[in-house]
C-alpha angles and dihedrals in degrees: 000000000000113000116231126211118262095025126122115257137182123235110235101199140032121266104186093178089061096037091245125141133195106270097033114137125228142160117254107232105170147338118236132193120235111244092233097038126256131107118354120246126235120219109215132188118210127202133193122242090274093057094253119142111266109168148331117228139172120223132167110281089236090063095070134064139181120273118259132199093249094065121102116207118229137188125228140166113249114239116250116256 
């Protein structure tokens, strides 16, 4: 399934340096090319449980997927940096 911009996506792997965990939800904002080639990046915007902006991050495009009806959302506290 091709991901479209401005849709909600799920992160499929942990990124401890960006305080992201597998299963976190985000909005897909844009795809970006790597300057030296390789896998594209995905710019994601994250929000807290109240819908307030939390962060913007870039992850490899292969580390996100579309939401599906069998997923259950959760809430967690981000670890401190």
